[in-house]
Structures are given as C-alpha cells and as structure tokens.
N, C-alpha and C positions, 0 to 999 in steps of 0.2 A: 842365429840372428837374421833378421830380415832387413832388406834395404828398400827404401821407397824410390819412386822415380826421381826424386831430388837428391838421392844418395844419403838420406838421413836415417841412420840406424842408431838406436840408443843402446846403452849398456843393458837395458832390460829387454832388448830384442823387439821393442815396439817401434813402429814407424811413426816418425814425427816430421811434418813439413809445414804445419799450419802457421806457426808464429813467424819464423824467418821468411817464409814465402810471402806472407801478407805484408810484412814490413818492406821486403825487397820490391814488391809490386807498387806499394804506395810511395816509396821514396822519390822516384822521378816525378810523380804527380805533385807531391808537395813542393819540390824544387821549382817546378814550372809556375805554380800558383804563388809561391813565395816571391818570385821575381815580379809578379803583377801587383801584389799587395804587401810589400815588405813591412810597412808600419803595422798592419794588422797582425802579421806573424810575430813581429817584435813584441807587440802588446800581449799576445797570447803566450809567448815565451816567458814574459815577466809574470803573468798570472800563474803560469805553471810552476815557476820557481817559488813563488810566494806560497802557493797551495801545498807544495810538497816539502817546504822547509821544516826543519826540526821544530817542534812545539810541544804542546801537551800530548799530541799524538806523534809518534816517530814516523819517519818516511816509509818504513816497511808496512806499518798499519795503513797508512794513507794509500799506498800502492795496492794493497789488498782490497781496500774500499773501492778504488778506481777500477780494479779488475772486476769486482762484483757488479759495479755499475755498467761496465762494458757488456757483461752477460745480460743484465736486465734490459739494456738498450739494443741488444743484438748487433753490436758493433765489432766486427772482426778486427778492424784496425786498432780499436781501443783495447780489445782483449790482448792482441799480440804485443802492443806497446807496453801495457801495464803488467802483463805476465813477465816480460823481459825485465822491466824495472823492479818488480817485486822480487824476482830472483836475485838481481844485483843488490837489492836492499837487504837481502838475507832471509827472506821468507822461506819457510819449509814447504814441502809438498803437502803436509797435513794442514798447515795454516791455509794454504790456497784451497785445498779441498773443502775445508770448513767454511771459508768465506763464500765459496761457490755454492755450498749447501744452503746457506741462508737465502740465496737468490731463488732457490726452488720454492721456499715459503713465500717470498715476496712477489714473485713473478709467475709461479706455476709452471705449466707445461712448456712454454717457450724457453724457460731457463734450463729445462732438461735437455734442450737441443744445444744451446750456446754454452751451458756449463761444461759439458764434456769437451767442447772445443777449447774452452779456456784452460781446463786442466791439462789437456794435451799440449797446448802452447806453453804452459808453465813448465811442464815436464821436459819439453824440448829444450827450453833455455836452461833448466836446472841440469839436465844431462850434459849439455855443452859446457856449462861451468864446471861440473864434476870432472869432465874430460880435459879440463885446462884450456878450453877455447876462450881466448880473451874477448871474442865478439859476443859471448853469451849474454 
C-alpha cells in the first residue's frame, strides 16, 4: 500500500487526495464569500435542495449527472462535491465510471483529463465510506 503526501491510502493501494483536498481548500473560501452574500448562498442552497430532491430521477442519478457535468465543465470543486454526494447517495464505482464515460463522447479530449480526476475523487470517497469514515 502506498501513502500520499496527504496520508490518503486506499484499500486498493492507490493514492487519493483529490476530492477531500479540493473540498478542504474551498471550504474557507465559501465561508468568507457566504458572509458577504448570505442571501445569494441561501437561494443557491434552496435551488440545490430542489434540484436533488427525489422525483422521477432519484438523487443518486442526479448526483451522477452533476458529476458528469463537473467533468464537462472542468470544475474540480464540482467534481469533488458531487463525487462525494454520489457516493453518499449509493452510487457504485461502475455507475460513476459509466457516467464519466459518457462525458468522453460529449466533451472529447478535455473529458479524458477531468474524467480520471472525477473517478479518482469518487473512489477516494467510496474507499472512505467502505472503511467506515463518517466524513466520506
């Protein structure tokens, strides 16, 4: 098993630091901006809750869609956030891989860069959940 500079070793011996590191770096930035524009953040939070509510599509599927959009947009913060949420919603590694695979068709070469990042982040959170980490 190998260990990354952030101490993240998975059960598969792969190094993972993308997802948790990205979220940890963005958190204080979000807090600072949220203090400046609380109403905007509140409105975005309400939109988020409505978009991911149970409906004809379950939250797991919606999170996989959001993960794929994060890949297409090249947004590491989106990838990390929705990889974590997809794991929490019960998505499997294969479901994540296939959702990411669709991005290759729709976005081409750039998706082959952000797609592996997204899969790595997803596996990081899945491994943490498998290990019993409540913060997964």
